Steps between C-alpha positions, in 0.01 A plus 500: 500500500124472495305744280122491456319738284146633572440776242754761587533383858797267541621308794870406496752366744863632478805411700646780724847514629638727785219438760680444832207505755123529526523879499674480160216280376253770623705766324476306170124461534445871583732619217310302239148553640560877479560479128206613273340190342617250771196354665675276752853385586572210730852398597598144570812561727573139527530451122640846431215593255223738452159432344357814334139553356519795285346684195741437210370807311614721782811342639756246353727246670816697397353820663444300827851365478642855472294628792620211722844550393494864621371358839806272517356174376526312168188352345584240235298516183539210265271343232543145626473363849818292471703797391356702791593235751849471357553877505370526860745211590786698353402823676449328838833312471677817414339693791574225755860495389531871525342516842740218626797711386365809668448307826854377493640837419288679758616266789868527372491874547254523798713279740805732489276814507337373811824401658656855457189694596394291805837391636681813437776375253572837356794605266594806308236564240281223631186710501514560127583132439195401695286753312623355170437141596158582634420676184582187297274289720223744454527575132631166366344239740199683612407710195160343462400619854550848396357496149186310598486639860496867411274436191244323709526774765424766223209286384364492857544125523786462752635161562805334676730636219369849588603469865840342414570776250399787738682367813815409321513832315447694816759298690748538210443878440513561875841314518625683191413835661694390809790400282505837308416741786576322837532837662122561492469234783828546687437863555189406679675230715337227297724228338479487122434133480471306170228248423608367162465154638131549561443563128709221385368240756134578427559441125709185560242341740192588289666380176580170674130458592391573152750247349355226726156580382604517142671169516192328642290634206756437216341178377126598518466459118701169470175300500358682217824455306522128571139458382576694182804272439254213464354642197722398201616800285450304177315200356534247211219580259372205281477595128246348259771298339601345821814701571547713803599873535626664824283808573489760787228410747339828438437393131303185603123533446214293601446211268872463424641150546837480687738207540619455862796268536590291813663716762330822369252721684161523327477863368127540480169367636378255247372157406716205386436416144762234447749295709512367853692612804520550878464855607622644841223731609630561844502870451110484491421193718797469732507138425846350395326218313499573134177490286469293193396691202344353181326649209217739611650562845533856616845649595604836666779739431806464725442132571780263409486238224686205661522209253350509146462756219150638470321742266303765679224722342504836684185598677630766721796730437666800676293644778224247449711203630456356844870576573441872411202506733708352778768758447236784519341348799839477681573863406166625636528294817836640579367852432212442732723417790642820653788436736471587862640853525756588759365721767753770415361515137141506621547807728761671293231736358423625848844445667703699244316829523447466870867471561580796268237700671642406837846612393367836376293545812809423711698772310212755545459422875864558570513828298193605690707479831664827375862591539788333304313161461560451126783248565292302753208502262696365208661224719161389638331497166783298343493260786137439453541419133798274569365303797159472328637335182345151546796278413383273789151497364628436157719217620250345742332277238775425246765398757274272686373362163856453372613311817177296490578412131852382605355299791259345258768413243703303741186293583427435135234775474596740213299829530497703180229754591514690839125540497469120560677523842260778595188317390578128564433538873140610429413214256203303615451281179757284317396393155735221396560332166515123493752368253853596586393695806295270720632206321839399361396598148630193315285195422638175634383128556366516850317160490501187279348148476632198322271215401553170687593327159817721462814305612832656566647419156204661323523801737870557421430467129209733521685768701786510255285534191248737668778735604630526138150522353408794729819679428380514136145610583372853493218417740495744804523211751768307315793646682358409839452128392852494342663638827314244716610209281861625499489516882336161538728265305496586138801355322694802377691283249197375327459578131269771379172374340280638229174660593166619351327794663114491505362853567281527797566143598872426558814329362559144372821313443557397131672184360398264790257215510416605864532876479521704818241786502428795733198743500152535580207264555403548134856358398440197725169444313673535151769250611216265618650496843231480769552712813492280813223569745735599786667757279164650397410540865822662597500743210152621584631634820798661326274663245281655776830672617556631161817307449630386161452125441718315251462135398779280377522149363671238285295374200150422620583502859435820718808480727503816700329832579667816633372801690676813373444804716660806647585466871434736785804679640609357828457827689163591349266378779707651778524835325119520442444423867762754616334773275157415629627541862618848398148587370587460136259283299629300196322464182617256227482675150577275209437442134509111565181299506275499803554142609880536511475843672268370769720197564809718541318751704388231752845371534630854580201583740363760272116525491447778240565390138457693164582261217506520119573867503704660225744798551226767494272281719778496766528869483122536532494289813771716656338826405162366653672437828650844496160657442398324813759687697755215507871545489601225252832331443542278196762214472567352168772385264372505150431753222133431543530640848645833392166691475392387842854573646488845344148574644560368857605727785806288556645251231724203578676297244645147560877471409538274197181612349452717188714801449187711430336392844820596677512829316147581581528403863626721779638208701665180379551196713826345410478128461126507509466429877138573605618512856682838425162674438410511877864617561444776250185613683704500826767699339259746368340551840845552660603752231184690542554519872838656443371733245241634749768538764715696250217723400392565859854604611546710182183684574593548858823630398344773280235586762775562763782621266323771301376696813852479653661620174256776487618625826211426752761421765696813444290741727521259798834335471687709245524182273501536119566207272765594243462379139817286564337323796175476298677323215668263743157417659354453157783252417469342840133431464569340154762277661254397779258399231750286318612335816147424602441346152803280540327334805311297237813302443477368868120492556338164528256463218174317595344255269 
């Protein structure tokens, strides 16, 4: 929870539960904005939160909480952001489980109700049994429609809940009247039909659609939670006498010196005062190669201390750490990205009162005919309300999205946010991370060169000792060298050898007259081993590509040189070409050095490169593209990509990457196959096509159905649509939408 003071004016962000659609979000904004002292209220529907600017001398957070609770929503007020997120998680999980139970119960009761009413399976007392079952569906399963629907109707902000509440109430009360007093109709030669199934089916269908939407938004805050988990909850504070004391992270102050052991995450931003280690800073840079830290080096909160124990003097704690700034940036980025609203939500403010007005007008027109038209007027008015209940409109988007998500899952494309499938077809720029996304993400020996003086016996001896030395080394490139040696003839039975690590240079074997050594050119100089001219010439080209260069030798002989680099994914170039043909330009966005970035980009066929950019820099690039009117997709796999992923219109994570990138992203490519990105674009376009078809037919259905239900054909043809036929037509329209959505399973997806 963010809270910024400016005199008496405060700006705070609070989680809100209970919002089910864009109209709910609007209701929350209007409710808070109407309170004295509230300057502005802005809802982030995607993150289920509201940001309020208010005068703390006129209104308090608990007062706003009480006002929203009366409107049917819960605003969570906590002193700490972490507690607020945890409370929101609990509330949303509870609400999701409750809705899932209500959907199951509603369909369990609705199916037999529909069978009895529509197929004529009556039995003694069946009318009262149907009334009781329908009442359970309405009051237990659909209670929120009535509490929120009628409340919003009273507040003059009608939404879909209002239309559901009115139509189901009228249909139920009309049926209950026919159950109690059927003679009112039979004496007028009109059958006393029951329409309980209309009430039950409307609630069951709309609940199902809301469950689909809720499920797609459940994990919106998981990225924030994962980032928060990187911040240790406590730290080891070094005492003046050299002992340590474990303290809560909130008690650490700038200037305190902390002990960070191997395997621990660094709790603060600071400077190393003692010790030496390799630190995994991939959450900031995206690069898997650790960074050596010695006295005077800076470290960041949330990064992982890999090898040695170090003492760190805190220079940034709490909200002033780089990790805290990343968390806040991700939160703000998610908040700025409103989801694409379903058409039924966008027009509900007009559609609901218009339908109610048409129903009332229908009743009045029939009464105006004179004579005993009351029965006909009631039938026509109820039919308008029932047939206009936009289950088909409400299902048009979520059913197509759900089928599209299933189709994607079978192809290795996991869609977490329905918005992604609506927007991906419109993307015209793909910003793509390098390490782990465009490349494999693990350094390996890609080239090597042995000197002419090295015979086979020397090579075998060298490989065995080098493999064991590098297994003992904490150098970021050591594992790549060790793996290469093991794969190229190292003797697995060879005895271990002692070693001496030289910070910034490399590692040297101890206890041998001709020690094996591995490291930088500086280590070769220290070992008095001149680098042969052909090696120098070769390594100059490798360095221009930004690759890592590792020298190795025995005694005073420089025996070999290795090129260590991350390799391009095999499908990268084809993917970039396919996207380009589809009108999507690709931009390489990386924290790596410019030389490496340009080399990888040239191999992949990418012409635009932004290198050496930190997490906030990546977000800035994405934001700048959006300000130019571009629809931007971001593909990444690391914690350092989370800000840009959250800011992008569509975010894509590569399977096997960091959990935080996957949590932040709307799509995850299982197995990290870049070739699935064009397939995802094709799936989005196919899904959007089906959504448009669904919406078209749902609108046509209402355009034709409402006048017929109102009785426009009665004067010429004597045709009046009964509420039973209206409810059947309503159900049929929903079935048609579902069937059309299922076509996605058989459609050919263009790539």
